[in-house]
FIMARZA-853388 format. One record per residue (C-alpha): residue number from 0; residue in one letter; x, y, z. Coordinates in Angstrom, 3 decimals. Each point is the difference from the previous one (the first is absolute). Example, Ala and Ser with C-alpha at 12.3 -4.5 7.8 and 13.67 -1.06 7.14 Angstrom:
<sepas>
{sepa 0,'A',{12.300,-4.500,7.800}}
{sepa 1,'S',{1.370,3.440,-0.660}}
</sepas>
This chain:
<sepas>
{sepa 0,'M',{91.607,83.129,59.404}}
{sepa 1,'E',{-2.122,2.335,2.009}}
{sepa 2,'S',{0.598,3.646,0.907}}
{sepa 3,'E',{-2.296,1.718,2.431}}
{sepa 4,'G',{-2.733,-2.545,-0.622}}
{sepa 5,'I',{0.231,0.450,-3.805}}
{sepa 6,'K',{0.954,-2.896,-2.200}}
{sepa 7,'V',{3.128,0.598,-2.021}}
{sepa 8,'E',{0.522,-2.386,-2.828}}
{sepa 9,'I',{3.647,-1.014,-0.443}}
{sepa 10,'N',{1.519,-1.372,-3.163}}
{sepa 11,'V',{2.364,-2.428,1.686}}
{sepa 12,'E',{2.463,-0.377,-2.905}}
{sepa 13,'E',{0.203,3.798,-0.551}}
{sepa 14,'F',{0.351,0.594,3.779}}
{sepa 15,'D',{2.857,-2.494,0.172}}
{sepa 16,'R',{1.677,1.418,-3.103}}
{sepa 17,'V',{0.049,3.540,1.577}}
{sepa 18,'A',{1.405,-1.540,3.236}}
{sepa 19,'R',{2.772,-1.672,-1.889}}
{sepa 20,'E',{0.820,2.702,-2.526}}
{sepa 21,'V',{-0.784,3.301,1.866}}
{sepa 22,'F',{0.284,-0.744,3.755}}
{sepa 23,'A',{2.776,-2.608,-0.198}}
{sepa 24,'P',{2.732,2.323,1.280}}
{sepa 25,'V',{-1.878,0.923,3.187}}
{sepa 26,'Y',{-0.273,-3.466,1.485}}
{sepa 27,'P',{3.593,-0.681,0.981}}
{sepa 28,'V',{0.276,3.609,1.355}}
{sepa 29,'I',{-3.173,-0.364,2.191}}
{sepa 30,'A',{1.126,-3.465,1.098}}
{sepa 31,'E',{3.222,1.437,1.369}}
{sepa 32,'Q',{-1.949,2.842,1.636}}
{sepa 33,'I',{-2.266,-2.555,1.737}}
{sepa 34,'K',{3.028,-1.975,1.238}}
{sepa 35,'Q',{1.644,3.198,1.312}}
{sepa 36,'K',{-3.057,1.450,1.572}}
{sepa 37,'T',{-1.355,-3.137,1.800}}
{sepa 38,'G',{3.156,-1.979,0.529}}
{sepa 39,'I',{-1.994,-3.188,-0.581}}
{sepa 40,'T',{1.926,-2.486,-2.141}}
{sepa 41,'R',{-1.198,-3.354,1.386}}
{sepa 42,'G',{-3.417,-1.651,0.648}}
{sepa 43,'T',{-3.126,0.348,-2.095}}
{sepa 44,'C',{-0.983,2.856,-2.268}}
{sepa 45,'L',{-3.484,0.693,-1.531}}
{sepa 46,'D',{0.001,2.112,-3.189}}
{sepa 47,'I',{-3.557,1.272,-0.338}}
{sepa 48,'G',{-1.388,0.755,-3.425}}
{sepa 49,'C',{3.141,-1.498,-1.425}}
{sepa 50,'G',{-1.013,-0.111,-3.625}}
{sepa 51,'G',{2.822,-1.868,-1.729}}
{sepa 52,'G',{1.947,-0.107,3.230}}
{sepa 53,'Y',{2.748,2.338,-1.020}}
{sepa 54,'L',{0.475,1.789,3.321}}
{sepa 55,'G',{-0.143,-3.126,2.097}}
{sepa 56,'I',{2.424,-1.790,-2.334}}
{sepa 57,'A',{2.410,2.982,0.146}}
{sepa 58,'L',{-0.103,-0.148,3.866}}
{sepa 59,'A',{0.551,-3.760,-0.065}}
{sepa 60,'G',{3.181,0.644,-1.952}}
{sepa 61,'I',{1.601,2.139,2.763}}
{sepa 62,'T',{-1.403,-1.756,3.142}}
{sepa 63,'E',{-0.668,-3.454,1.321}}
{sepa 64,'L',{-3.767,0.626,0.264}}
{sepa 65,'F',{-2.617,-2.517,-1.136}}
{sepa 66,'I',{-2.411,2.006,-2.148}}
{sepa 67,'Y',{-3.716,-0.460,-0.442}}
{sepa 68,'L',{-1.082,1.638,-3.212}}
{sepa 69,'F',{-3.635,0.983,0.868}}
{sepa 70,'D',{-2.568,1.198,-2.531}}
{sepa 71,'K',{-3.766,-0.268,-0.636}}
{sepa 72,'S',{0.590,-0.608,-3.710}}
{sepa 73,'P',{0.677,-3.678,-1.014}}
{sepa 74,'E',{1.259,1.284,-3.319}}
{sepa 75,'M',{2.580,2.195,1.687}}
{sepa 76,'L',{1.051,-2.876,2.186}}
{sepa 77,'E',{0.592,-2.180,-3.041}}
{sepa 78,'I',{2.519,2.618,-1.180}}
{sepa 79,'A',{1.501,0.126,3.531}}
{sepa 80,'T',{0.410,-3.775,-0.022}}
{sepa 81,'R',{1.888,0.218,-3.242}}
{sepa 82,'N',{2.223,2.605,1.403}}
{sepa 83,'I',{0.717,-1.967,3.150}}
{sepa 84,'A',{1.215,-2.849,-2.148}}
{sepa 85,'G',{1.941,2.299,-2.293}}
{sepa 86,'H',{1.984,1.266,2.970}}
{sepa 87,'G',{0.503,-3.461,1.495}}
{sepa 88,'L',{-1.982,0.976,3.106}}
{sepa 89,'Q',{-2.304,-3.001,0.254}}
{sepa 90,'K',{1.240,-0.837,3.508}}
{sepa 91,'R',{-0.179,3.591,1.246}}
{sepa 92,'A',{-3.194,1.358,-1.459}}
{sepa 93,'R',{-3.528,-1.005,-0.754}}
{sepa 94,'T',{-3.163,1.556,-1.242}}
{sepa 95,'L',{-3.050,0.668,2.230}}
{sepa 96,'L',{-3.427,0.814,-1.339}}
{sepa 97,'G',{-2.243,2.215,2.130}}
{sepa 98,'D',{-1.248,3.542,0.912}}
{sepa 99,'V',{1.874,2.408,2.302}}
{sepa 100,'H',{-3.273,0.514,1.962}}
{sepa 101,'E',{0.133,-3.683,1.110}}
{sepa 102,'I',{3.612,-1.213,-0.160}}
{sepa 103,'P',{0.089,-3.835,0.042}}
{sepa 104,'L',{2.847,-0.230,2.559}}
{sepa 105,'K',{0.077,-0.547,3.718}}
{sepa 106,'D',{0.329,2.722,2.623}}
{sepa 107,'Q',{3.561,1.237,0.552}}
{sepa 108,'S',{1.402,-2.271,-2.757}}
{sepa 109,'V',{1.812,2.484,-2.170}}
{sepa 110,'D',{3.175,1.944,0.821}}
{sepa 111,'L',{-0.241,2.488,-2.825}}
{sepa 112,'V',{-2.825,1.361,-2.150}}
{sepa 113,'I',{0.769,1.967,-3.154}}
{sepa 114,'S',{-2.188,1.469,-2.704}}
{sepa 115,'R',{0.590,2.514,-2.811}}
{sepa 116,'G',{-2.961,1.552,-1.645}}
{sepa 117,'S',{-2.771,-2.279,1.200}}
{sepa 118,'I',{-1.120,2.209,2.873}}
{sepa 119,'F',{-1.699,2.401,-2.425}}
{sepa 120,'F',{-2.256,-2.913,-1.158}}
{sepa 121,'W',{-1.002,-1.218,3.499}}
{sepa 122,'E',{-3.786,0.378,0.360}}
{sepa 123,'N',{0.253,0.457,3.820}}
{sepa 124,'Q',{3.502,1.226,1.039}}
{sepa 125,'Q',{-0.892,-0.096,3.677}}
{sepa 126,'K',{-0.938,-3.678,-0.103}}
{sepa 127,'A',{3.027,-0.762,-2.152}}
{sepa 128,'F',{2.366,1.563,2.434}}
{sepa 129,'Q',{-1.605,-1.865,2.861}}
{sepa 130,'E',{0.526,-3.249,-1.865}}
{sepa 131,'I',{3.649,0.857,-0.693}}
{sepa 132,'Y',{0.468,0.780,3.725}}
{sepa 133,'R',{-1.614,-3.265,0.935}}
{sepa 134,'V',{2.331,-2.175,-2.019}}
{sepa 135,'L',{3.172,1.957,1.013}}
{sepa 136,'A',{2.081,-1.844,2.568}}
{sepa 137,'P',{1.343,1.888,3.041}}
{sepa 138,'K',{2.891,2.212,-1.046}}
{sepa 139,'G',{-1.263,-0.332,-3.590}}
{sepa 140,'A',{-0.339,2.873,-2.400}}
{sepa 141,'A',{-1.946,1.004,-3.031}}
{sepa 142,'F',{1.203,2.290,-2.925}}
{sepa 143,'I',{-2.879,1.167,-2.092}}
{sepa 144,'G',{-0.658,2.794,-2.418}}
{sepa 145,'G',{0.603,1.437,-3.508}}
{sepa 146,'G',{3.669,0.775,-0.269}}
{sepa 147,'F',{2.117,0.018,-3.149}}
{sepa 148,'G',{3.421,-0.626,1.477}}
{sepa 149,'N',{1.453,3.504,-0.443}}
{sepa 150,'A',{-0.854,3.323,-1.516}}
{sepa 151,'E',{1.792,-0.725,-3.267}}
{sepa 152,'L',{-1.812,-3.329,-0.533}}
{sepa 153,'K',{-3.318,1.734,0.783}}
{sepa 154,'K',{0.581,2.643,-2.621}}
{sepa 155,'L',{0.845,-2.633,-2.627}}
{sepa 156,'I',{-3.143,-2.024,0.914}}
{sepa 157,'D',{-2.181,3.039,0.068}}
{sepa 158,'A',{1.140,0.913,-3.544}}
{sepa 159,'R',{-0.571,-3.412,-1.340}}
{sepa 160,'M',{-3.305,-0.625,1.768}}
{sepa 161,'G',{-1.172,3.515,-0.949}}
{sepa 162,'Q',{0.291,-1.062,-3.670}}
{sepa 163,'K',{-2.116,-3.123,0.572}}
{sepa 164,'D',{-2.609,1.522,2.344}}
{sepa 165,'R',{-1.117,3.591,-0.109}}
{sepa 166,'N',{-1.446,-0.372,3.520}}
{sepa 167,'W',{3.213,-1.293,1.499}}
{sepa 168,'Q',{1.146,3.137,1.745}}
{sepa 169,'E',{-3.480,0.714,1.343}}
{sepa 170,'R',{-0.123,-3.441,1.640}}
{sepa 171,'I',{3.533,0.364,1.449}}
{sepa 172,'N',{-0.948,3.349,1.505}}
{sepa 173,'K',{-3.129,-1.596,1.560}}
{sepa 174,'N',{1.797,-3.081,1.317}}
{sepa 175,'I',{3.215,1.509,1.378}}
{sepa 176,'G',{-0.666,3.763,-0.100}}
{sepa 177,'E',{0.136,2.477,2.899}}
{sepa 178,'N',{-3.215,-1.222,1.622}}
{sepa 179,'A',{0.965,-3.672,-0.034}}
{sepa 180,'V',{2.011,0.058,3.193}}
{sepa 181,'E',{-2.832,1.500,2.090}}
{sepa 182,'T',{-2.494,-2.557,-1.455}}
{sepa 183,'F',{2.324,-2.969,0.767}}
{sepa 184,'V',{0.630,1.282,3.557}}
{sepa 185,'K',{-3.734,-0.052,0.629}}
{sepa 186,'T',{-0.523,-3.375,-1.578}}
{sepa 187,'L',{2.856,-1.567,1.977}}
{sepa 188,'G',{-1.260,1.542,3.201}}
{sepa 189,'T',{-3.552,-1.287,-0.686}}
{sepa 190,'A',{1.508,-3.495,-0.688}}
{sepa 191,'G',{1.556,0.085,3.518}}
{sepa 192,'I',{3.549,0.222,-1.217}}
{sepa 193,'S',{2.181,2.456,1.955}}
{sepa 194,'K',{3.605,-0.914,-0.898}}
{sepa 195,'F',{0.539,1.198,-3.553}}
{sepa 196,'E',{1.919,2.485,-2.100}}
{sepa 197,'I',{-1.112,1.691,-3.237}}
{sepa 198,'N',{2.684,1.316,-2.369}}
{sepa 199,'R',{-1.077,2.071,-3.025}}
{sepa 200,'G',{2.564,1.505,-2.363}}
{sepa 201,'E',{1.059,0.396,-3.559}}
{sepa 202,'A',{0.207,-3.743,-0.384}}
{sepa 203,'G',{-3.531,-0.693,1.171}}
{sepa 204,'L',{-1.644,-1.059,3.328}}
{sepa 205,'W',{0.676,-2.851,2.373}}
{sepa 206,'I',{-1.629,-1.090,3.233}}
{sepa 207,'T',{2.119,-1.974,2.420}}
{sepa 208,'I',{-1.796,-1.906,2.749}}
{sepa 209,'W',{1.649,-1.756,2.925}}
{sepa 210,'K',{-1.421,-2.507,2.393}}
</sepas>
């Protein structure tokens, strides 16, 4: 992965283990929040930076959406493929290899775009947002950010991740701290996107975009 132009080496198996063991409780909560916020339950969904596909799979369980699990890591997509099969979703989900800065899908072909956590690794957030807006269909929506479901889950994850990574809280403060909203407002404006909402609270930060 890359963050602000700097290569970040990811241990895929460790990353997936943390997703399964530490973050597992947040995915169904966030999936329900996406469903309630956007009201989109049918059509096509693109889960950007999906990792093992846990958020997209959780959303598939409560909607009729067809899910593209999209990541730039072939190793991550191998795990996502296993998870698709494990949930019996072979007819409603598939993996897609590529980069958010050049999404390999047609214009206006996706009803819903979701992403949890990957935004902080995008090398060029403006270009990524423009690509997301390009693939969104009319009346489509995107739900992107770094939320933890609710304040209680965030506290639990902060405690566990703080034990694993002494820089955890510093990164969280940088990614979703007080200055993050202003930064994202500017980036979205520069990207030519005007219809959006940014919510920042105890459970994290989410950007909702409508088309």
